[in-house]
C-alpha positions in Angstrom: 142.4 -35.7 -88.4 142.8 -32.5 -86.4 146.4 -33.3 -85.9 146.9 -34.0 -89.6 145.4 -30.7 -90.4 147.4 -28.8 -87.9 150.7 -30.5 -89.1 149.7 -29.4 -92.7 149.1 -25.9 -91.6 152.4 -25.6 -89.8 154.2 -27.1 -92.8 152.5 -24.3 -94.9 153.5 -21.7 -92.6 157.3 -22.9 -92.6 157.3 -23.4 -96.2 156.0 -19.9 -97.2 158.4 -18.3 -94.8 161.4 -19.5 -96.8 160.2 -20.0 -100.3 161.0 -17.6 -103.1 158.7 -14.6 -103.7 156.8 -15.3 -100.8 159.9 -14.8 -98.6 159.6 -11.1 -98.1 161.1 -11.6 -94.6 164.4 -12.3 -96.3 164.6 -9.7 -99.2 165.4 -6.5 -97.6 163.0 -4.7 -99.7 160.8 -2.9 -96.9 161.5 0.5 -95.5 162.9 0.1 -91.9 163.0 2.4 -88.9 166.5 2.3 -87.2 165.9 2.1 -83.4 167.4 4.8 -81.4 168.8 4.1 -77.8 166.4 5.4 -75.4 167.0 8.4 -73.3 168.8 8.0 -70.1 165.7 8.7 -68.0 163.3 6.6 -70.2 161.8 3.5 -69.0 162.8 0.4 -71.0 159.7 -1.4 -72.6 158.4 -4.3 -70.6 155.6 -5.3 -72.8 156.7 -6.5 -76.2 154.9 -8.0 -79.2 157.7 -9.7 -81.3 156.9 -10.6 -84.9 159.7 -12.6 -86.8 161.4 -15.8 -85.6 164.7 -14.0 -85.8 163.5 -10.9 -83.9 162.1 -13.2 -81.1 165.3 -15.3 -81.0 167.4 -12.1 -80.5 165.1 -10.9 -77.7 165.7 -14.1 -75.8 169.5 -13.9 -76.5 169.6 -10.6 -75.1 167.7 -11.8 -71.9 164.5 -10.0 -72.6 162.3 -13.1 -73.1 160.3 -12.2 -69.8 159.3 -9.0 -71.4 157.6 -10.6 -74.5 153.8 -10.6 -74.2 153.1 -12.4 -77.6 154.7 -13.4 -80.7 153.8 -14.6 -84.4 153.8 -18.2 -85.3 157.2 -18.1 -87.0 158.8 -17.5 -83.5 159.9 -21.1 -82.8 163.2 -20.7 -80.9 163.9 -21.0 -77.9 161.1 -23.5 -76.7 159.7 -20.8 -74.5 158.7 -18.8 -77.7 156.3 -21.7 -78.7 154.4 -21.1 -75.6 153.9 -17.4 -76.0 150.3 -16.2 -77.2 150.3 -15.7 -81.0 149.0 -12.9 -83.1 149.0 -14.6 -86.2 151.5 -15.7 -89.0 154.2 -13.2 -90.1 152.5 -12.1 -93.2 148.9 -12.7 -92.0 148.9 -10.7 -88.7 145.8 -9.7 -86.8 146.1 -6.0 -86.0 143.5 -6.4 -83.5 145.4 -9.3 -81.9 148.6 -7.2 -81.7 146.9 -3.9 -80.5 144.7 -6.0 -78.0 147.8 -7.0 -76.1 148.5 -3.3 -75.2 152.1 -3.5 -75.7 154.6 -0.6 -75.1 156.9 -1.9 -77.9 155.9 -3.8 -81.1 159.1 -5.1 -83.2 158.0 -6.0 -86.6 160.5 -8.4 -88.5 160.9 -7.8 -92.3 158.0 -9.1 -94.4 155.4 -8.4 -91.6 151.9 -7.9 -93.2 149.4 -7.7 -94.6 149.9 -4.1 -95.4 146.5 -3.1 -94.1 147.2 -4.5 -90.8 150.8 -3.1 -90.5 149.1 0.3 -91.4 146.5 -0.2 -88.6 149.2 -1.1 -86.1 151.4 1.9 -86.9 148.5 4.2 -86.9 148.0 3.5 -83.2 149.8 5.5 -80.4 152.4 2.9 -79.8 156.1 2.4 -80.3 156.5 0.3 -83.5 160.0 -0.4 -84.9 160.5 -2.2 -88.2 163.6 -4.8 -88.2 165.5 -5.5 -91.3 166.9 -9.1 -91.7 169.5 -9.2 -94.3 171.7 -12.3 -95.3 174.9 -10.9 -94.2 177.1 -10.8 -91.0 176.6 -7.1 -91.0 172.8 -7.6 -91.3 172.8 -9.9 -88.4 174.7 -7.7 -86.0 172.6 -4.7 -87.1 169.5 -6.8 -86.3 170.8 -7.3 -82.8 171.8 -3.8 -82.3 168.3 -2.6 -83.6 166.3 -5.0 -81.3 168.5 -4.2 -78.2 168.2 -0.4 -78.8 164.5 -0.6 -79.3 164.4 -2.8 -76.1 166.3 -0.1 -74.2 169.7 -1.7 -73.8 171.9 -0.6 -76.6 175.0 -1.2 -74.8 174.4 -4.8 -74.0 173.1 -5.4 -77.6 176.3 -3.6 -79.0 178.4 -6.0 -76.9 176.7 -9.2 -78.1 176.6 -7.9 -81.7 180.4 -7.7 -81.5 180.6 -11.1 -80.2 178.6 -12.5 -83.0 180.6 -10.4 -85.5 183.7 -11.9 -84.2 182.2 -15.6 -84.6 181.5 -14.6 -88.3 185.2 -13.2 -88.7 186.6 -16.3 -87.3 184.6 -18.5 -89.5 185.4 -16.4 -92.6 189.2 -16.9 -91.8 188.9 -20.7 -91.0 186.3 -22.0 -93.7 188.4 -23.2 -96.8 187.9 -21.1 -100.0 189.0 -23.9 -102.3 187.4 -27.4 -103.3 184.0 -26.0 -102.3 181.5 -28.8 -102.7 178.3 -28.2 -104.7 175.1 -28.1 -102.8 171.6 -28.5 -103.7 169.0 -27.0 -101.2 165.5 -28.4 -101.6 162.3 -26.6 -100.6 158.5 -27.4 -100.9 155.7 -25.2 -101.0 152.9 -27.9 -100.8 151.9 -30.6 -103.1 153.7 -29.5 -106.2 157.4 -30.4 -107.3 160.3 -29.8 -105.0 162.1 -26.3 -105.3 165.7 -25.9 -105.9 167.6 -22.9 -104.3 169.3 -20.6 -106.6 170.9 -17.2 -106.7 169.8 -14.4 -104.3 168.5 -16.5 -101.7 169.1 -17.2 -98.0 170.2 -20.4 -99.0 172.9 -19.2 -101.3 174.3 -17.0 -98.6 174.6 -19.5 -95.9 176.0 -22.2 -98.2 178.6 -19.8 -99.4 179.5 -18.6 -96.0 180.1 -22.3 -95.1 182.5 -22.9 -97.9 180.0 -24.6 -100.5 178.5 -23.5 -103.9 175.2 -23.7 -105.5 174.8 -26.8 -107.5 172.4 -25.2 -109.9 174.0 -21.7 -110.1 171.9 -20.6 -113.1 168.6 -20.7 -111.0 167.4 -17.5 -109.7 165.4 -17.6 -106.5 163.5 -20.8 -105.8 162.4 -22.7 -108.8 160.8 -26.2 -109.5 163.1 -29.0 -110.1 163.1 -31.8 -112.8 165.2 -34.8 -112.5 167.5 -34.1 -115.6 169.2 -31.2 -114.4 169.7 -32.4 -110.9 171.3 -35.6 -112.2 173.4 -33.6 -114.5 174.6 -31.4 -111.6 175.0 -34.5 -109.4 175.5 -32.4 -106.2 178.0 -33.2 -103.7 175.5 -32.5 -100.8 171.6 -32.2 -100.7 170.5 -29.9 -98.0 167.0 -30.2 -96.8 165.3 -28.0 -94.1 163.4 -30.0 -91.4 160.0 -28.9 -92.1 160.3 -30.1 -95.7 161.4 -33.4 -94.4 158.5 -33.6 -92.0 156.1 -32.8 -94.9 157.6 -35.6 -97.1 157.0 -38.2 -94.5 160.3 -38.1 -92.4 163.9 -39.2 -93.3 162.9 -42.6 -94.4 160.8 -41.2 -97.1 163.7 -39.4 -98.7 164.9 -42.7 -100.1 161.8 -42.7 -102.5 162.4 -39.2 -104.0 164.3 -39.4 -107.3 166.0 -36.1 -107.0 167.6 -37.5 -104.0 167.8 -41.2 -104.3 169.2 -41.1 -107.8 172.0 -38.7 -107.0 175.7 -39.7 -105.6 174.8 -37.5 -102.6 171.6 -39.4 -101.9 173.2 -42.9 -102.4 176.2 -42.1 -100.2 174.4 -40.6 -97.4 175.5 -36.8 -97.9 171.9 -35.5 -97.3 171.9 -32.9 -94.5 168.7 -32.2 -92.4 168.8 -28.9 -90.8 166.4 -27.1 -88.4 164.8 -24.4 -90.5 165.0 -21.4 -88.5 168.5 -22.4 -87.5 169.6 -22.7 -90.9 167.8 -19.9 -92.8 166.6 -17.5 -90.2 169.6 -15.3 -89.9 169.4 -14.6 -86.3 172.1 -14.6 -83.8 172.7 -18.4 -84.0 173.6 -18.0 -87.8 177.4 -18.4 -87.1 176.7 -21.7 -85.3 174.7 -22.9 -88.4 177.5 -22.1 -90.6 180.1 -23.7 -88.4 177.8 -26.8 -88.4 177.5 -26.9 -92.3 181.2 -26.0 -92.8 182.3 -29.0 -90.8 180.1 -31.2 -92.9 181.5 -29.6 -96.2 185.1 -29.7 -95.0 185.4 -32.3 -92.3 189.3 -32.0 -92.2 189.4 -28.3 -91.6 189.7 -26.6 -88.3 186.2 -24.8 -87.9 185.4 -22.8 -84.9 182.8 -24.2 -83.0 181.2 -20.6 -82.3 180.9 -21.2 -78.6 179.5 -24.6 -78.6 180.7 -27.8 -77.0 179.7 -30.3 -79.7 179.8 -30.4 -83.4 177.8 -30.6 -85.3 174.8 -29.5 -83.2 171.7 -31.5 -82.8 169.8 -29.0 -85.1 171.8 -30.4 -88.1 172.5 -33.9 -89.1 173.7 -36.2 -92.0 170.8 -38.7 -92.7 172.0 -42.1 -91.7 174.7 -40.8 -89.4 
């Protein structure tokens, strides 16, 4: 029973990270402090509290993982991040937990809360930087530069950001702009109906960059689905984050869900299961996720592998393949 309870709790955390109005992490609506490069004689921060999966992932990508004292529960990549002490869920931070770590830098990913906890953290005499996480190539490169400058190595971060920018550019040149397949991304926020991804979502951004289009383009945000419009749209692909699949009972359970099983995509095995943070986190692995998705949407196209040796990666797969 304890395991089941923890599994439900982990699912709730992952689901609320990505769904509709709760996904402040992905809205770009909060004010943000732009990190400036440290003065030449200033010591780089060695004790960092990192809040936000994309922020933590970026710190590790820049080689600063050994400086992280603690992170929030959305920080799930790389594997070492899962073992870090936790200061709460992104939007339910413990101010006492953050401040009690006695960090010399606190990085707050977009959507950090609640407001009272953030205010308490910012009122302490500590270096706090807000980090925006937009759903664009420029947004990802700015994220990398912001995190790197705050951590004391703006030059290294700038070089890495340019590498990521080049990956985005190469993908934009290679991904076909015609014959875009229709894609329905499904989410769930608990025991209610499945939600479909619409306009102005992280899902729309990544699907579009991978050469797809929304199967339900009249939706705004994430909305509950009924069977009729899904069958009318009959998407070419159905895309499901892995945390949703886990909550539904695993890949075998997908065959019992009408909005999947009664579509051509479901019947022909064009259901893509993807690691949640990899697909929608908009961290430095986003070009790789787009490459994976584009290769599934356009199997005959020559899609750059964004530095990987295999395609697709183990973080994204077609069910039954």
